[in-house]
C-alpha positions as CSV (number, residue, x, y, z in Angstrom):
1,M,120.0,167.1,117.4
2,A,122.5,166.5,119.8
3,F,122.8,163.7,123.2
4,Y,123.2,165.1,126.4
5,I,125.2,163.8,129.4
6,S,124.1,164.8,133.4
7,K,124.0,163.5,136.6
8,A,121.5,161.6,137.9
9,R,120.1,160.3,141.6
10,Q,122.2,157.4,141.1
11,G,125.5,158.0,138.6
12,W,124.3,159.4,134.6
13,K,122.2,160.1,132.9
14,L,121.9,160.5,128.8
15,T,119.2,163.1,127.5
16,D,118.0,164.8,124.1
17,D,118.0,168.5,123.3
18,D,115.0,168.3,125.5
19,W,115.8,166.6,128.5
20,N,113.9,162.9,127.6
21,I,116.2,160.7,129.5
22,I,118.0,158.3,127.0
23,D,119.1,156.1,130.2
24,D,119.5,156.8,133.3
25,D,121.1,154.2,134.8
26,F,125.5,154.9,133.4
27,D,128.0,154.3,137.0
28,T,130.5,157.1,135.1
29,K,130.2,159.8,134.1
30,R,133.0,157.8,131.3
31,E,130.5,155.4,130.2
32,A,127.4,157.3,129.5
33,Q,130.0,159.3,127.5
34,K,130.8,156.6,125.5
35,E,126.8,155.6,125.0
36,M,126.7,159.1,124.0
37,V,129.7,159.8,121.4
38,A,128.8,156.1,120.1
39,L,124.7,157.0,119.9
40,S,125.8,160.4,117.9
41,A,127.7,158.6,115.6
42,A,125.1,156.3,114.7
43,Q,122.4,158.8,114.1
44,N,125.6,160.8,112.6
45,I,124.7,164.3,114.5
46,K,126.9,166.2,116.9
47,V,128.1,165.2,120.6
48,G,126.2,167.8,122.7
49,G,128.5,167.1,125.5
50,E,128.2,168.0,129.3
51,K,124.7,169.8,131.3
52,G,122.8,170.0,133.7
53,L,123.5,169.4,137.5
54,P,126.8,170.2,139.1
55,D,129.3,166.6,140.1
56,A,128.4,167.9,143.9
57,Y,124.8,167.0,143.5
58,R,124.4,164.6,146.1
59,P,122.0,163.2,148.7
60,A,120.4,166.1,151.1
61,L,121.7,163.3,154.1
62,A,125.4,163.4,153.3
63,K,127.4,164.0,156.3
64,D,128.4,167.3,154.4
65,V,125.1,169.0,153.4
66,P,124.1,171.9,156.3
67,E,121.2,171.1,158.6
68,G,117.8,171.6,157.0
69,R,119.3,172.2,153.5
70,A,118.0,170.5,150.3
71,C,116.9,171.7,146.8
72,G,113.8,170.9,148.4
73,N,113.5,174.7,149.8
74,C,116.1,175.9,147.5
75,K,115.5,179.1,146.2
76,H,115.8,176.6,141.9
77,F,114.1,174.9,142.5
78,N,110.1,174.9,140.1
79,E,107.6,173.2,141.7
80,E,105.4,174.4,139.0
81,K,107.8,172.3,137.0
82,I,107.2,168.7,137.6
83,S,109.2,165.2,135.6
84,D,106.1,163.4,134.1
85,D,107.2,160.6,136.5
86,G,106.5,163.1,139.1
87,T,109.3,162.8,141.0
88,Q,111.8,165.4,140.8
89,A,111.2,169.3,140.1
90,W,112.9,171.5,137.6
91,C,116.5,173.2,139.1
92,T,116.4,176.4,137.0
93,K,120.0,176.8,138.8
94,F,121.3,174.2,136.1
95,E,118.5,173.8,133.5
96,D,118.0,170.2,134.7
97,W,115.6,167.7,137.5
98,A,116.5,167.7,140.7
99,D,114.9,165.5,143.7
100,G,113.9,167.6,146.4
101,G,116.2,165.8,148.6
102,F,119.0,165.9,147.0
103,Y,121.1,169.7,147.6
104,C,124.1,171.2,145.1
105,N,126.3,174.1,147.0
106,A,124.8,176.5,144.5
107,W,121.3,176.4,147.2
108,K,119.8,179.1,147.8
109,S,117.6,180.2,150.6
110,K,113.5,180.7,149.4
111,E,112.6,184.3,150.3
112,G,111.4,184.4,153.9
113,M,113.4,181.6,155.1
114,S,117.1,182.1,156.7
115,D,120.3,181.0,155.1
């Protein structure tokens, strides 16, 4: 087992190997890293590192996001796999939970939609 950090809706989160969220309330990447290292040391396990959504994961309404693009209409957004709280679906590109109202630069059109 290992702990990992990844982008969250706001800030950063700490997860385990199975993507169970340990804590999702870190304002900075550095804070999440410090907690990951501390938990790993306390349990005498390896530090997993960073995985998941890219740093450019952001709200789809951000000024630099092309109109009409969001995770919710991206081909990588798997709505058949929903988070336990029902608020996110699985991103097959980054293997992490993503919010349908967010966006990243890896966005690809679903079949039948124009890029």
